[in-house]
C-alpha positions, 0 to 999 in steps of 0.5 A, a space after each residue: 850937179 856941176 860935174 855932170 853939167 861940165 861933162 855935158 857941156 864938154 860932150 856938146 862942144 866935142 861933138 859940135 864945131 860950135 855952140 852958143 851960151 844961150 843954147 847951153 843955158 836952155 839945154 841945161 836949164 841954168 842962167 847964161 852967167 852960170 854957163 859963163 862960170 862953167 866955161 871959165 872953169 873948163 878953161 882953168 882945167 886946161 880945156 882950150 875953149 875959144 869964143 867967137 864974137 858977132 853973128 855966127 859966133 859962139 863957143 868951141 873947142 880949139 882945133 886939134 883937141 878932139 880924140 880919134 875914138 874910132 878904135 874904141 867901141 861904145 861898150 869899151 868907152 862905157 867901161 873906161 868912163 866908169 873906171 875913171 869916175 871910180 878913180 875920181 872919187 879918190 883923186 884930184 878931179 881936173 885930170 880925170 874930168 879932162 880925160 872923161 871929156 876927151 873920151 866923150 867926143 862921139 854921139 854914142 859915148 854920151 850914153 856912157 856918161 850916163 853910166 848906170 854903175 856908180 863906182 865910189 872907191 873913196 872911204 871916211 878917210 878920203 881927205 888923207 887918202 888922196 894925197 897919199 895916192 898922189 904922192 905914191 904915184 909921183 914916186 913910182 913915175 919918178 922912181 923915187 923911194 918912199 918912207 912912212 910910219 906903219 902901224 900894225 898888230 905888232 906895233 909900229 915901225 918906220 919903212 922905206 920901200 920902192 913903190 911899184 903899184 897902188 892897189 885896191 883890193 878887199 875893200 882897202 887900198 894898199 901900196 905894193 913895193 920892195 921893202 928895203 928892211 925886209 928885202 922882199 916884196 910887201 903890201 902896206 895898207 894905206 889906212 895904217 900908213 902915215 907920215 909919208 915922205 918922198 925920198 931924194 934917192 931913186 931906185 932901178 926898176 926890179 923885175 917882180 917875180 910872177 908869183 908875187 904878182 898874184 896880190 891875193 897871195 899877199 893876203 892869205 886866208 890859210 887859217 881856219 875858223 869854224 863858228 855857229 851863228 844865230 839865224 837872226 844874223 843870216 843876212 849879215 853872213 850872206 852880205 859878207 860871204 854869199 848865199 851858200 857860205 854856211 850850213 844850217 845845224 839841227 838846232 837852226 844855228 848857221 855853221 860857218 867855216 872859212 879861212 881868215 887872214 888877220 887874227 886880230 881883225 877876225 876877233 874884232 869882226 866876231 865881237 861885232 855879233 855880240 852873243 849871236 856867235 860861238 866860235 868852235 875853232 880854233 880853240 885858242 881863238 875861243 879862249 881869247 875871246 873868253 878872256 877879252 869878254 871877261 875883261 870887258 865885264 871888269 871894265 864896266 863893274 
């Protein structure tokens, strides 16, 4: 892959004072023309590469570009590189690649580039997610308000907030900030956030209460669900909630008790099991599922 080759070329250049195009072509089993294009791509990404003609010449990184990484262990570098690769899955590549390249200037760190853990934080809507994250990041750094249309179970609303963090939690991306309409700290899911605009107005940094920095508290699971599942969906329960998330009843069904946050999402999740689940609690949820099922039957009559 081109990204892997670019990282490899940068690693070699950062480790050695000088190399040549033929050596790089042999190393990566590509043509010299491909290496030339790679060098051009690295220069466009902001890497200061210089070439020296004649005998003893070659390709090298400009003096002063290498970083002193003696304060970091190989394990720390590995963790940083793995995290940066994850960030790269939802952001523009050049800055992430540039940082990865700089972090790979010693021999031990080459192993880190072959990190066996792949972190891909992107989703099927990455095309819209990446510019959102970029805009929000800019707003945070410049302390500018953002405004957006937000869609949720009660309808849709226009919000203006002071953004502080972009958070990946519970398999989704959120922006955390101070909502001017509610005059309180809020988390907004990026998948439901559209028509995002950076405002000209700026804001002064507020002190975030320590209890609000527990971002999991913004997604409480204080409502209780009790349901019986057919044994055939055991793997799905284990996949979602772990090995010991249920108990087996006398008739062989699996009893699941857990807290949930979003009622509409929970009902949708339960419907994904079809006739393989029976809701015991809360009773009003069981009644609502029955009503929806009857409506579905009417739609297909």
